[in-house]
C-alpha positions, 0 to 999 in steps of 0.5 A, a space after each residue: 376214754 382220757 386219751 381220746 379227749 387228748 387225741 380229739 384235742 389234737 385233731 382239733 388243734 391241727 385244724 385250728 392252725 390249718 384254719 388260721 392259715 386259711 383266714 390269713 390267706 384264702 378269700 372269703 376266710 378272713 372275716 371277724 367270724 372266721 377268725 372268732 371260729 378258729 380262735 374257739 377251735 383253738 382254745 377248746 383243743 387246748 381244753 380238751 387236751 387239758 381235759 384228757 390230762 385231768 379225767 382220771 382225777 375229775 371222774 365223770 364231770 370232767 368226762 361231761 366236760 369233754 363231751 361238752 367240749 366236742 359237741 359245743 366246738 363242733 356246733 359253734 365253729 361249724 355253724 360260723 363256717 356255714 354261715 361264713 363260706 356257704 351262706 347257710 344260716 344256722 341263727 340258733 347252732 352257734 349260740 347253742 354251741 357257745 352255752 354248750 361250750 360254757 356248760 363244758 367249763 363249769 363241768 370242768 370246774 365242778 370236776 375239780 372241786 370234786 376231786 380227791 
């Protein structure tokens, strides 16, 4: 399963690069919210790769962190993109995604404390 986190992190990283190019060049993509979403996507792409590398030592908490990173990123970034690009208001989804991302970081930290 640790390879899954690296794979998903690499896919998210590729999407972040593409989305960054869009925010720089495509009409409607250059808002502050979109730039923030791209930044969150990029940071959590790296977090997923690190989680994949760490997962064997970090155990179940590291895997739970990976799940939180994936779910939180989809929720946060997806809600921002939906709002910015389509006018679809998902007012509670973005904050829930942000909280899920924070939970992922706490789980990753706890996995480091519990590792042997």
